[in-house]
py3Dmol code that shows the C-alpha trace and the ligand (Angstrom):
import py3Dmol

protein = """\
ATOM      1  CA  MET A   1     -20.451   4.815 -22.725  1.00  0.00           C
ATOM      2  CA  SER A   2     -23.358   3.043 -21.150  1.00  0.00           C
ATOM      3  CA  GLY A   3     -23.343   1.905 -17.535  1.00  0.00           C
ATOM      4  CA  HIS A   4     -25.329  -1.158 -18.513  1.00  0.00           C
ATOM      5  CA  PRO A   5     -24.367  -4.141 -16.343  1.00  0.00           C
ATOM      6  CA  ASN A   6     -23.476  -6.239 -19.365  1.00  0.00           C
ATOM      7  CA  ALA A   7     -21.435  -3.657 -21.277  1.00  0.00           C
ATOM      8  CA  PRO A   8     -18.817  -5.489 -23.385  1.00  0.00           C
ATOM      9  CA  ARG A   9     -15.174  -4.958 -22.599  1.00  0.00           C
ATOM     10  CA  THR A  10     -13.117  -2.508 -24.635  1.00  0.00           C
ATOM     11  CA  PRO A  11     -11.855  -4.008 -27.923  1.00  0.00           C
ATOM     12  CA  GLY A  12      -8.300  -5.289 -27.572  1.00  0.00           C
ATOM     13  CA  TRP A  13      -8.640  -5.516 -23.796  1.00  0.00           C
ATOM     14  CA  LEU A  14      -6.505  -8.263 -22.296  1.00  0.00           C
ATOM     15  CA  ASP A  15      -8.013 -10.225 -19.470  1.00  0.00           C
ATOM     16  CA  TRP A  16      -5.921 -10.751 -16.325  1.00  0.00           C
ATOM     17  CA  TYR A  17      -3.756 -13.851 -16.135  1.00  0.00           C
ATOM     18  CA  ARG A  18      -5.829 -16.754 -14.820  1.00  0.00           C
ATOM     19  CA  ASN A  19      -3.040 -19.107 -13.793  1.00  0.00           C
ATOM     20  CA  PRO A  20      -0.144 -17.046 -12.461  1.00  0.00           C
ATOM     21  CA  SER A  21       3.029 -18.999 -11.843  1.00  0.00           C
ATOM     22  CA  ARG A  22       4.318 -19.577  -8.354  1.00  0.00           C
ATOM     23  CA  PRO A  23       7.094 -17.030  -7.799  1.00  0.00           C
ATOM     24  CA  ALA A  24      10.615 -18.311  -7.233  1.00  0.00           C
ATOM     25  CA  PHE A  25      11.147 -15.392  -4.830  1.00  0.00           C
ATOM     26  CA  ARG A  26       9.470 -15.903  -1.435  1.00  0.00           C
ATOM     27  CA  LEU A  27       7.866 -12.664  -0.321  1.00  0.00           C
ATOM     28  CA  PRO A  28       8.734 -11.749   3.266  1.00  0.00           C
ATOM     29  CA  PRO A  29       5.932 -12.468   5.782  1.00  0.00           C
ATOM     30  CA  GLY A  30       3.645  -9.450   6.082  1.00  0.00           C
ATOM     31  CA  THR A  31       4.122  -8.251   2.484  1.00  0.00           C
ATOM     32  CA  VAL A  32       1.662  -5.568   1.388  1.00  0.00           C
ATOM     33  CA  ASP A  33       0.464  -5.275  -2.213  1.00  0.00           C
ATOM     34  CA  ALA A  34       0.021  -1.492  -2.049  1.00  0.00           C
ATOM     35  CA  HIS A  35      -1.440  -0.994  -5.513  1.00  0.00           C
ATOM     36  CA  CYS A  36      -4.231  -3.152  -6.863  1.00  0.00           C
ATOM     37  CA  HIS A  37      -7.810  -2.632  -7.970  1.00  0.00           C
ATOM     38  CA  VAL A  38     -11.155  -4.347  -8.206  1.00  0.00           C
ATOM     39  CA  PHE A  39     -13.294  -4.214 -11.353  1.00  0.00           C
ATOM     40  CA  GLY A  40     -16.926  -4.834 -10.473  1.00  0.00           C
ATOM     41  CA  PRO A  41     -18.155  -7.469 -10.885  1.00  0.00           C
ATOM     42  CA  GLN A  42     -20.261  -5.220 -13.069  1.00  0.00           C
ATOM     43  CA  ALA A  43     -23.524  -7.065 -12.444  1.00  0.00           C
ATOM     44  CA  GLU A  44     -23.183  -6.018  -8.801  1.00  0.00           C
ATOM     45  CA  PHE A  45     -21.120  -2.832  -9.137  1.00  0.00           C
ATOM     46  CA  PRO A  46     -21.800  -1.249 -12.563  1.00  0.00           C
ATOM     47  CA  PHE A  47     -19.012   0.752 -14.142  1.00  0.00           C
ATOM     48  CA  ALA A  48     -19.283   4.550 -14.287  1.00  0.00           C
ATOM     49  CA  PRO A  49     -20.936   6.106 -17.352  1.00  0.00           C
ATOM     50  CA  GLU A  50     -17.993   8.517 -17.801  1.00  0.00           C
ATOM     51  CA  ARG A  51     -15.355   5.743 -17.857  1.00  0.00           C
ATOM     52  CA  LYS A  52     -12.752   5.547 -20.623  1.00  0.00           C
ATOM     53  CA  TYR A  53     -12.667   1.760 -20.810  1.00  0.00           C
ATOM     54  CA  THR A  54     -14.789  -1.241 -19.919  1.00  0.00           C
ATOM     55  CA  PRO A  55     -12.722  -3.957 -18.270  1.00  0.00           C
ATOM     56  CA  CYS A  56     -13.436  -7.598 -17.621  1.00  0.00           C
ATOM     57  CA  ASP A  57     -14.631  -8.353 -14.109  1.00  0.00           C
ATOM     58  CA  GLY A  58     -11.955  -8.692 -11.444  1.00  0.00           C
ATOM     59  CA  GLY A  59     -13.658  -8.836  -8.093  1.00  0.00           C
ATOM     60  CA  LYS A  60     -12.600  -9.162  -4.484  1.00  0.00           C
ATOM     61  CA  GLU A  61     -12.687 -12.969  -4.374  1.00  0.00           C
ATOM     62  CA  GLU A  62     -10.239 -13.165  -7.242  1.00  0.00           C
ATOM     63  CA  LEU A  63      -8.043 -10.474  -5.721  1.00  0.00           C
ATOM     64  CA  PHE A  64      -7.917 -12.326  -2.421  1.00  0.00           C
ATOM     65  CA  GLY A  65      -7.143 -15.547  -4.301  1.00  0.00           C
ATOM     66  CA  LEU A  66      -4.148 -13.891  -5.961  1.00  0.00           C
ATOM     67  CA  ARG A  67      -3.065 -12.441  -2.600  1.00  0.00           C
ATOM     68  CA  ASP A  68      -2.939 -15.913  -1.095  1.00  0.00           C
ATOM     69  CA  HIS A  69      -1.320 -17.499  -4.135  1.00  0.00           C
ATOM     70  CA  LEU A  70       1.547 -14.991  -4.166  1.00  0.00           C
ATOM     71  CA  GLY A  71       2.060 -15.021  -0.381  1.00  0.00           C
ATOM     72  CA  VAL A  72       0.893 -11.429   0.100  1.00  0.00           C
ATOM     73  CA  ALA A  73      -0.563 -10.579   3.524  1.00  0.00           C
ATOM     74  CA  ARG A  74      -2.448  -7.324   2.850  1.00  0.00           C
ATOM     75  CA  ASN A  75      -3.755  -5.174   0.003  1.00  0.00           C
ATOM     76  CA  VAL A  76      -4.213  -1.482  -0.653  1.00  0.00           C
ATOM     77  CA  ILE A  77      -7.085  -1.277  -3.119  1.00  0.00           C
ATOM     78  CA  VAL A  78      -6.967   1.811  -5.290  1.00  0.00           C
ATOM     79  CA  GLN A  79     -10.140   3.093  -6.917  1.00  0.00           C
ATOM     80  CA  ALA A  80      -9.926   2.459 -10.669  1.00  0.00           C
ATOM     81  CA  THR A  81     -11.177   5.117 -13.088  1.00  0.00           C
ATOM     82  CA  CYS A  82     -13.733   2.712 -14.595  1.00  0.00           C
ATOM     83  CA  HIS A  83     -15.710   3.115 -11.360  1.00  0.00           C
ATOM     84  CA  GLY A  84     -15.483   6.927 -11.379  1.00  0.00           C
ATOM     85  CA  ALA A  85     -16.274   8.407  -7.966  1.00  0.00           C
ATOM     86  CA  ASP A  86     -18.536   5.512  -6.973  1.00  0.00           C
ATOM     87  CA  ASN A  87     -16.318   3.786  -4.437  1.00  0.00           C
ATOM     88  CA  SER A  88     -18.737   0.998  -3.554  1.00  0.00           C
ATOM     89  CA  ALA A  89     -16.868  -1.922  -5.168  1.00  0.00           C
ATOM     90  CA  MET A  90     -13.581  -0.842  -3.579  1.00  0.00           C
ATOM     91  CA  VAL A  91     -15.171  -0.194  -0.175  1.00  0.00           C
ATOM     92  CA  ASP A  92     -16.997  -3.529  -0.272  1.00  0.00           C
ATOM     93  CA  ALA A  93     -13.698  -5.289  -0.995  1.00  0.00           C
ATOM     94  CA  VAL A  94     -11.881  -3.433   1.802  1.00  0.00           C
ATOM     95  CA  ARG A  95     -14.672  -4.209   4.279  1.00  0.00           C
ATOM     96  CA  SER A  96     -14.633  -7.882   3.276  1.00  0.00           C
ATOM     97  CA  ALA A  97     -10.917  -8.279   3.910  1.00  0.00           C
ATOM     98  CA  GLY A  98     -11.196  -8.461   7.700  1.00  0.00           C
ATOM     99  CA  GLY A  99      -8.674  -5.703   8.372  1.00  0.00           C
ATOM    100  CA  ARG A 100      -6.254  -6.953   5.722  1.00  0.00           C
ATOM    101  CA  ALA A 101      -7.019  -4.201   3.211  1.00  0.00           C
ATOM    102  CA  ARG A 102      -7.024  -0.433   3.033  1.00  0.00           C
ATOM    103  CA  GLY A 103      -8.526   1.720   0.300  1.00  0.00           C
ATOM    104  CA  ILE A 104      -7.753   4.756  -1.806  1.00  0.00           C
ATOM    105  CA  ALA A 105     -10.882   6.553  -3.024  1.00  0.00           C
ATOM    106  CA  THR A 106     -11.844   8.949  -5.768  1.00  0.00           C
ATOM    107  CA  VAL A 107     -14.074  11.708  -4.427  1.00  0.00           C
ATOM    108  CA  ARG A 108     -15.694  14.866  -5.709  1.00  0.00           C
ATOM    109  CA  PRO A 109     -14.978  18.267  -4.175  1.00  0.00           C
ATOM    110  CA  ASP A 110     -18.481  18.549  -2.708  1.00  0.00           C
ATOM    111  CA  ILE A 111     -18.048  15.432  -0.540  1.00  0.00           C
ATOM    112  CA  ASP A 112     -19.077  16.174   3.038  1.00  0.00           C
ATOM    113  CA  GLU A 113     -17.410  15.320   6.295  1.00  0.00           C
ATOM    114  CA  SER A 114     -19.797  12.516   7.226  1.00  0.00           C
ATOM    115  CA  GLU A 115     -19.137  10.740   3.909  1.00  0.00           C
ATOM    116  CA  LEU A 116     -15.398  11.072   4.461  1.00  0.00           C
ATOM    117  CA  LEU A 117     -15.714   9.705   7.988  1.00  0.00           C
ATOM    118  CA  GLU A 118     -17.675   6.748   6.657  1.00  0.00           C
ATOM    119  CA  LEU A 119     -14.933   6.008   4.120  1.00  0.00           C
ATOM    120  CA  ASP A 120     -12.329   6.346   6.841  1.00  0.00           C
ATOM    121  CA  ALA A 121     -14.203   3.903   9.075  1.00  0.00           C
ATOM    122  CA  ALA A 122     -14.314   1.439   6.169  1.00  0.00           C
ATOM    123  CA  GLY A 123     -10.520   1.582   5.847  1.00  0.00           C
ATOM    124  CA  VAL A 124      -9.917   4.301   3.248  1.00  0.00           C
ATOM    125  CA  ARG A 125      -6.701   6.209   3.892  1.00  0.00           C
ATOM    126  CA  GLY A 126      -6.314   8.458   0.871  1.00  0.00           C
ATOM    127  CA  VAL A 127      -7.653   9.841  -2.371  1.00  0.00           C
ATOM    128  CA  ARG A 128      -6.305   9.465  -5.865  1.00  0.00           C
ATOM    129  CA  PHE A 129      -5.634  12.384  -8.207  1.00  0.00           C
ATOM    130  CA  ASN A 130      -5.297  11.194 -11.772  1.00  0.00           C
ATOM    131  CA  PHE A 131      -3.620  13.394 -14.357  1.00  0.00           C
ATOM    132  CA  VAL A 132      -3.265  10.780 -17.096  1.00  0.00           C
ATOM    133  CA  ARG A 133      -5.172  12.280 -19.985  1.00  0.00           C
ATOM    134  CA  ARG A 134      -6.371   9.040 -21.535  1.00  0.00           C
ATOM    135  CA  LEU A 135      -8.064   8.111 -18.222  1.00  0.00           C
ATOM    136  CA  VAL A 136      -9.793  11.300 -17.077  1.00  0.00           C
ATOM    137  CA  ASP A 137     -11.260  14.309 -18.867  1.00  0.00           C
ATOM    138  CA  THR A 138     -10.073  17.048 -16.536  1.00  0.00           C
ATOM    139  CA  SER A 139      -8.462  17.467 -13.148  1.00  0.00           C
ATOM    140  CA  PRO A 140      -9.250  21.077 -12.177  1.00  0.00           C
ATOM    141  CA  GLU A 141      -6.695  22.247  -9.625  1.00  0.00           C
ATOM    142  CA  ASP A 142      -9.265  24.140  -7.554  1.00  0.00           C
ATOM    143  CA  ASP A 143     -11.308  20.967  -7.127  1.00  0.00           C
ATOM    144  CA  LEU A 144      -8.253  18.929  -6.155  1.00  0.00           C
ATOM    145  CA  ARG A 145      -7.107  21.581  -3.698  1.00  0.00           C
ATOM    146  CA  THR A 146     -10.555  21.546  -2.086  1.00  0.00           C
ATOM    147  CA  ILE A 147     -10.419  17.761  -1.760  1.00  0.00           C
ATOM    148  CA  ALA A 148      -6.897  17.811  -0.320  1.00  0.00           C
ATOM    149  CA  LYS A 149      -7.934  20.357   2.320  1.00  0.00           C
ATOM    150  CA  LYS A 150     -10.928  18.215   3.277  1.00  0.00           C
ATOM    151  CA  VAL A 151      -8.964  14.986   3.688  1.00  0.00           C
ATOM    152  CA  ALA A 152      -5.903  16.467   5.405  1.00  0.00           C
ATOM    153  CA  PRO A 153      -7.491  16.500   8.905  1.00  0.00           C
ATOM    154  CA  LEU A 154      -8.124  12.752   8.612  1.00  0.00           C
ATOM    155  CA  GLY A 155      -4.402  12.129   8.162  1.00  0.00           C
ATOM    156  CA  TRP A 156      -4.993  10.855   4.632  1.00  0.00           C
ATOM    157  CA  HIS A 157      -2.578  11.203   1.737  1.00  0.00           C
ATOM    158  CA  VAL A 158      -2.979  11.786  -1.982  1.00  0.00           C
ATOM    159  CA  VAL A 159      -1.999   9.158  -4.532  1.00  0.00           C
ATOM    160  CA  LEU A 160      -0.818  10.794  -7.744  1.00  0.00           C
ATOM    161  CA  TYR A 161      -0.924   9.280 -11.182  1.00  0.00           C
ATOM    162  CA  PHE A 162       0.901  11.279 -13.843  1.00  0.00           C
ATOM    163  CA  GLU A 163       3.329  10.803 -16.704  1.00  0.00           C
ATOM    164  CA  SER A 164       6.908  12.020 -16.161  1.00  0.00           C
ATOM    165  CA  VAL A 165       6.671  14.470 -19.055  1.00  0.00           C
ATOM    166  CA  ASP A 166       3.845  16.271 -17.252  1.00  0.00           C
ATOM    167  CA  LEU A 167       5.688  16.706 -13.957  1.00  0.00           C
ATOM    168  CA  PRO A 168       7.243  20.117 -14.732  1.00  0.00           C
ATOM    169  CA  GLU A 169       3.796  21.562 -15.373  1.00  0.00           C
ATOM    170  CA  LEU A 170       2.239  19.934 -12.281  1.00  0.00           C
ATOM    171  CA  GLU A 171       5.026  20.338  -9.788  1.00  0.00           C
ATOM    172  CA  GLY A 172       4.144  23.773  -8.395  1.00  0.00           C
ATOM    173  CA  PHE A 173       0.589  22.669  -7.714  1.00  0.00           C
ATOM    174  CA  LEU A 174       1.603  19.353  -6.178  1.00  0.00           C
ATOM    175  CA  ARG A 175       4.080  21.030  -3.844  1.00  0.00           C
ATOM    176  CA  SER A 176       1.305  23.258  -2.519  1.00  0.00           C
ATOM    177  CA  LEU A 177      -0.934  20.394  -1.363  1.00  0.00           C
ATOM    178  CA  PRO A 178      -1.235  20.088   2.436  1.00  0.00           C
ATOM    179  CA  VAL A 179      -0.987  16.278   2.503  1.00  0.00           C
ATOM    180  CA  PRO A 180       1.651  13.573   2.009  1.00  0.00           C
ATOM    181  CA  LEU A 181       2.098  12.560  -1.634  1.00  0.00           C
ATOM    182  CA  VAL A 182       2.427   9.026  -3.014  1.00  0.00           C
ATOM    183  CA  VAL A 183       3.356   8.603  -6.688  1.00  0.00           C
ATOM    184  CA  ASP A 184       2.247   5.652  -8.794  1.00  0.00           C
ATOM    185  CA  HIS A 185       4.535   3.548 -10.967  1.00  0.00           C
ATOM    186  CA  LEU A 186       7.878   5.307 -10.498  1.00  0.00           C
ATOM    187  CA  GLY A 187       6.305   8.485 -11.892  1.00  0.00           C
ATOM    188  CA  ARG A 188       5.980   6.700 -15.252  1.00  0.00           C
ATOM    189  CA  PRO A 189       9.448   7.396 -16.647  1.00  0.00           C
ATOM    190  CA  ASP A 190      10.311   6.949 -20.288  1.00  0.00           C
ATOM    191  CA  VAL A 191      12.670   4.006 -19.780  1.00  0.00           C
ATOM    192  CA  THR A 192      14.276   4.489 -23.194  1.00  0.00           C
ATOM    193  CA  GLN A 193      15.917   7.586 -21.672  1.00  0.00           C
ATOM    194  CA  PRO A 194      18.950   7.132 -19.449  1.00  0.00           C
ATOM    195  CA  VAL A 195      18.350   6.603 -15.745  1.00  0.00           C
ATOM    196  CA  ASP A 196      20.853   9.448 -15.216  1.00  0.00           C
ATOM    197  CA  GLY A 197      19.107  11.671 -17.759  1.00  0.00           C
ATOM    198  CA  PRO A 198      17.290  14.956 -17.054  1.00  0.00           C
ATOM    199  CA  GLN A 199      13.743  13.568 -16.987  1.00  0.00           C
ATOM    200  CA  PHE A 200      14.337  11.034 -14.231  1.00  0.00           C
ATOM    201  CA  ALA A 201      16.641  13.461 -12.381  1.00  0.00           C
ATOM    202  CA  ARG A 202      13.769  15.920 -12.223  1.00  0.00           C
ATOM    203  CA  PHE A 203      11.495  13.246 -10.791  1.00  0.00           C
ATOM    204  CA  LEU A 204      14.086  12.225  -8.179  1.00  0.00           C
ATOM    205  CA  ARG A 205      14.495  15.864  -7.138  1.00  0.00           C
ATOM    206  CA  PHE A 206      10.734  16.225  -6.755  1.00  0.00           C
ATOM    207  CA  VAL A 207      10.681  13.129  -4.548  1.00  0.00           C
ATOM    208  CA  GLU A 208      13.637  14.322  -2.490  1.00  0.00           C
ATOM    209  CA  ASP A 209      12.439  17.899  -1.998  1.00  0.00           C
ATOM    210  CA  ASN A 210       8.896  16.977  -1.000  1.00  0.00           C
ATOM    211  CA  ASP A 211       9.362  13.749   0.975  1.00  0.00           C
ATOM    212  CA  VAL A 212       7.255  11.976  -1.616  1.00  0.00           C
ATOM    213  CA  TRP A 213       6.501   8.244  -1.424  1.00  0.00           C
ATOM    214  CA  VAL A 214       7.029   6.220  -4.608  1.00  0.00           C
ATOM    215  CA  LYS A 215       5.450   2.991  -5.783  1.00  0.00           C
ATOM    216  CA  VAL A 216       8.026   0.744  -7.397  1.00  0.00           C
ATOM    217  CA  SER A 217       5.347  -0.860  -9.507  1.00  0.00           C
ATOM    218  CA  CYS A 218       4.216  -1.611 -13.049  1.00  0.00           C
ATOM    219  CA  PRO A 219       7.420  -2.649 -14.800  1.00  0.00           C
ATOM    220  CA  GLU A 220       5.128  -4.361 -17.326  1.00  0.00           C
ATOM    221  CA  ARG A 221       3.530  -1.005 -18.165  1.00  0.00           C
ATOM    222  CA  LEU A 222       6.804   0.896 -18.415  1.00  0.00           C
ATOM    223  CA  SER A 223       8.910  -1.700 -20.187  1.00  0.00           C
ATOM    224  CA  VAL A 224       9.731  -1.455 -23.868  1.00  0.00           C
ATOM    225  CA  THR A 225      11.745  -4.681 -23.951  1.00  0.00           C
ATOM    226  CA  GLY A 226       8.814  -6.548 -22.380  1.00  0.00           C
ATOM    227  CA  PRO A 227       8.532  -9.848 -20.577  1.00  0.00           C
ATOM    228  CA  PRO A 228      11.066 -12.639 -20.923  1.00  0.00           C
ATOM    229  CA  ALA A 229      10.922 -15.222 -23.656  1.00  0.00           C
ATOM    230  CA  LEU A 230       9.294 -18.398 -22.423  1.00  0.00           C
ATOM    231  CA  ASP A 231      12.573 -20.214 -21.946  1.00  0.00           C
ATOM    232  CA  GLY A 232      12.459 -20.837 -18.219  1.00  0.00           C
ATOM    233  CA  GLU A 233      14.200 -17.514 -17.515  1.00  0.00           C
ATOM    234  CA  ARG A 234      12.310 -15.458 -14.941  1.00  0.00           C
ATOM    235  CA  ARG A 235      14.216 -12.215 -15.553  1.00  0.00           C
ATOM    236  CA  SER A 236      11.465  -9.888 -16.694  1.00  0.00           C
ATOM    237  CA  TYR A 237      11.274  -6.230 -17.764  1.00  0.00           C
ATOM    238  CA  THR A 238      15.015  -5.661 -17.660  1.00  0.00           C
ATOM    239  CA  ASP A 239      14.911  -2.111 -19.018  1.00  0.00           C
ATOM    240  CA  VAL A 240      12.898  -0.944 -15.972  1.00  0.00           C
ATOM    241  CA  VAL A 241      15.281  -2.455 -13.405  1.00  0.00           C
ATOM    242  CA  PRO A 242      17.721   0.522 -13.185  1.00  0.00           C
ATOM    243  CA  PHE A 243      14.854   2.956 -12.549  1.00  0.00           C
ATOM    244  CA  GLY A 244      13.343   0.880  -9.760  1.00  0.00           C
ATOM    245  CA  ARG A 245      16.730   0.206  -8.238  1.00  0.00           C
ATOM    246  CA  ARG A 246      17.666   3.883  -8.195  1.00  0.00           C
ATOM    247  CA  VAL A 247      14.508   4.831  -6.308  1.00  0.00           C
ATOM    248  CA  VAL A 248      14.907   1.985  -3.798  1.00  0.00           C
ATOM    249  CA  GLU A 249      18.527   2.977  -3.164  1.00  0.00           C
ATOM    250  CA  GLU A 250      17.848   6.694  -2.782  1.00  0.00           C
ATOM    251  CA  PHE A 251      14.597   6.532  -0.818  1.00  0.00           C
ATOM    252  CA  PRO A 252      14.580   3.190   1.004  1.00  0.00           C
ATOM    253  CA  ASP A 253      12.137   4.435   3.648  1.00  0.00           C
ATOM    254  CA  ARG A 254       9.548   5.867   1.249  1.00  0.00           C
ATOM    255  CA  VAL A 255       9.072   3.142  -1.344  1.00  0.00           C
ATOM    256  CA  LEU A 256       6.054   0.848  -1.755  1.00  0.00           C
ATOM    257  CA  TRP A 257       5.285  -2.021  -4.089  1.00  0.00           C
ATOM    258  CA  GLY A 258       2.125  -3.253  -5.786  1.00  0.00           C
ATOM    259  CA  THR A 259       0.989  -5.724  -8.429  1.00  0.00           C
ATOM    260  CA  ASP A 260      -1.505  -3.411 -10.184  1.00  0.00           C
ATOM    261  CA  TRP A 261      -3.800  -6.424 -10.588  1.00  0.00           C
ATOM    262  CA  PRO A 262      -6.097  -6.737 -12.633  1.00  0.00           C
ATOM    263  CA  HIS A 263      -3.818  -4.616 -14.837  1.00  0.00           C
ATOM    264  CA  PRO A 264      -6.044  -2.096 -16.613  1.00  0.00           C
ATOM    265  CA  ASN A 265      -5.540  -1.109 -20.235  1.00  0.00           C
ATOM    266  CA  LEU A 266      -2.932  -3.583 -21.343  1.00  0.00           C
ATOM    267  CA  THR A 267      -3.237  -4.607 -24.961  1.00  0.00           C
ATOM    268  CA  GLY A 268       0.289  -5.804 -25.806  1.00  0.00           C
ATOM    269  CA  HIS A 269       0.793  -8.481 -23.174  1.00  0.00           C
ATOM    270  CA  MET A 270      -0.638  -9.375 -19.792  1.00  0.00           C
ATOM    271  CA  PRO A 271       1.903 -10.019 -17.051  1.00  0.00           C
ATOM    272  CA  ASP A 272       2.118 -13.234 -15.129  1.00  0.00           C
ATOM    273  CA  ASP A 273       1.803 -11.946 -11.555  1.00  0.00           C
ATOM    274  CA  GLY A 274       4.292 -14.579 -10.418  1.00  0.00           C
ATOM    275  CA  LEU A 275       6.897 -12.977 -12.687  1.00  0.00           C
ATOM    276  CA  LEU A 276       6.126  -9.570 -11.244  1.00  0.00           C
ATOM    277  CA  VAL A 277       7.093 -10.922  -7.836  1.00  0.00           C
ATOM    278  CA  ASP A 278      10.295 -12.319  -9.286  1.00  0.00           C
ATOM    279  CA  HIS A 279      11.139  -8.863 -10.613  1.00  0.00           C
ATOM    280  CA  LEU A 280      11.368  -7.624  -7.021  1.00  0.00           C
ATOM    281  CA  PRO A 281      14.772  -8.966  -5.933  1.00  0.00           C
ATOM    282  CA  ARG A 282      16.280  -7.332  -8.999  1.00  0.00           C
ATOM    283  CA  VAL A 283      15.231  -3.849  -7.871  1.00  0.00           C
ATOM    284  CA  ALA A 284      15.522  -4.350  -4.098  1.00  0.00           C
ATOM    285  CA  VAL A 285      18.733  -6.269  -3.808  1.00  0.00           C
ATOM    286  CA  THR A 286      19.194  -6.647  -0.046  1.00  0.00           C
ATOM    287  CA  ASP A 287      16.961  -8.234   2.579  1.00  0.00           C
ATOM    288  CA  GLU A 288      16.794  -4.893   4.355  1.00  0.00           C
ATOM    289  CA  GLN A 289      15.641  -3.034   1.235  1.00  0.00           C
ATOM    290  CA  ARG A 290      13.032  -5.693   0.554  1.00  0.00           C
ATOM    291  CA  HIS A 291      11.713  -5.651   4.095  1.00  0.00           C
ATOM    292  CA  LYS A 292      11.247  -1.887   3.959  1.00  0.00           C
ATOM    293  CA  LEU A 293       9.692  -1.899   0.486  1.00  0.00           C
ATOM    294  CA  LEU A 294       7.305  -4.768   1.081  1.00  0.00           C
ATOM    295  CA  VAL A 295       6.509  -4.686   4.793  1.00  0.00           C
ATOM    296  CA  ALA A 296       7.786  -1.873   7.014  1.00  0.00           C
ATOM    297  CA  ASN A 297       7.002   1.085   4.744  1.00  0.00           C
ATOM    298  CA  PRO A 298       3.452   0.139   3.738  1.00  0.00           C
ATOM    299  CA  MET A 299       2.641  -0.952   7.291  1.00  0.00           C
ATOM    300  CA  GLY A 300       3.788   2.429   8.601  1.00  0.00           C
ATOM    301  CA  LEU A 301       1.686   4.296   6.045  1.00  0.00           C
ATOM    302  CA  TYR A 302      -1.471   2.159   6.072  1.00  0.00           C
ATOM    303  CA  TRP A 303      -1.475   0.250   9.382  1.00  0.00           C
ATOM    304  CA  PRO A 304       0.505   2.540  11.686  1.00  0.00           C
ATOM    305  CA  GLY A 305       1.084   1.095  15.118  1.00  0.00           C
ATOM    306  CA  GLU A 306       0.180  -2.447  14.065  1.00  0.00           C
ATOM    307  CA  PRO A 307       2.849  -5.078  14.643  1.00  0.00           C
ATOM    308  CA  PHE A 308       4.361  -6.797  11.639  1.00  0.00           C
TER     309      PHE A 308
END
"""
ligand_1 = """\
14
LIG
C -3.143 1.674 -13.002
C -2.959 2.142 -14.367
C -3.908 2.514 -15.277
C -5.308 2.668 -15.025
C -5.870 3.100 -13.895
O -7.650 3.654 -12.575
C -7.297 3.317 -13.698
O -8.068 3.173 -14.630
O -5.139 3.352 -12.845
C -3.469 2.816 -16.644
O -4.280 2.727 -17.560
O -2.284 3.156 -16.818
O -2.476 2.126 -12.089
O -3.971 0.832 -12.774
"""
view = py3Dmol.view(width=600, height=400)
view.addModel(protein, "pdb")
view.setStyle({"model": 0}, {"cartoon": {"style": "trace"}})
view.addModel(ligand_1, "xyz")
view.setStyle({"model": 1}, {"stick": {}})
view.zoomTo()
view.show()
């Protein structure tokens, strides 16, 4: 694919929702959106030649607009694969947020200490390892181990993106990494399987045994039943609720939440971000659970020592 600044978006690509509804659920003050991205804008930050998709633009101004609309206080901006290992759009967004954003980078194994220190000074607190085959060509374990060893002294963690079916094959390697682990999107369970079934049990055991953090995010990506009918009901993505609820109940001190805006690679439907907020009280059913999920946990991981 070309890195030309005006490359057209991937056919079938759905643009992010321009007029999200106002959530009925009021996010607690200090809420952190711990999983979102920026796409370009490509005229300023061209996409990587090796990318698997070309998105629409979704830049920092629009991200900060959504943050304010939803009542979010802070963002953790995760490098999206369309930018490869060029972190400049993400770093620019983090730097522009006046202390209200942190970043997760994608780096190559030959990165040197001064580059890592520069990312750290900008607000980067981790690296992302992506094992989802439609998004990256390869993820050689030796390279990832080298990266993990380099970032460990900075106190960074590794954000993992994998599909549940791949966990058995990856688990030995992941356990050996010398850094805290944070898993995206509930480990991407197959929600047509029972929440008490063997696949999710294996994921829960992995989380338990390794003190893993879990993002209770992306119901829109995991759901088979989909969003609600447009009948005034704001009860969305019902089939994902038991999976999110189980993780929040079992690991209340190691769960995070994020919008995943601008929602890469959705072709079936694009979520209304207001509805994603209204999904939250269905998975975190007490004020205490919600405060941990939305405020205390992400503040401890990304802004340790800062009052909230
Ligand atoms: C997500 C999910 C996806 C894409 C990426 O970096 C990315 O391109 O993460 C996906 O396609 O499932 O977390 O944004």
